[in-house]
C-alpha positions, 0 to 999 in steps of 0.5 A, a space after each residue: 471488511 475487516 482488517 486481516 481479509 482485507 491484507 489477506 486480498 490485496 496481497 492477493 493483487 499484488 501477486 498476481 500483478 508481479 506474476 502477469 508483470 514479471 520483474 523488470 519495469 520502472 515503480 511506474 508500472 508497477 504502482 498504475 496495475 496494482 492499482 487497477 487490480 485493486 479496482 476491478 478487484 471492488 478495493 476501493 484506493 486512493 493514489 497519491 494521497 495525502 496523509 497527514 501526520 501528528 507528532 503528539 498532538 500537533 501536525 508535524 506534515 503532509 505524506 504523499 504515499 503510492 496507494 490507501 487501500 479502503 482506508 485501512 491500509 498503506 502500500 507504498 512499491 518499491 523496485 527491488 532485485 529480491 525482496 528481503 522481507 515485509 512484513 504489515 502492520 496493524 498500526 500504521 502509527 501517527 496516519 489515520 490508517 489502519 495498517 501498513 506496510 514497512 520495509 522489513 
């Protein structure tokens, strides 16, 4: 699956979670709901996966993600009163994933 259709599917799952749960819960609730929604949609996803971070070819640390979908997209869940901006980047930077969501 290429990144663009995969991103669209992930976003649709996130909107489904929001439409069912609404607002007012802690991040852990949305993370688990999103994990279940993604899994029931047939997507491979891992919770709290450790990703090695390299700087100029040298390991500088590890990062624990909320979710990694299809070894291509990194998701970090955040609970906010109002979403200002979110973007999907075609490059996850120093990790091995193809795309990442990052706050704007």
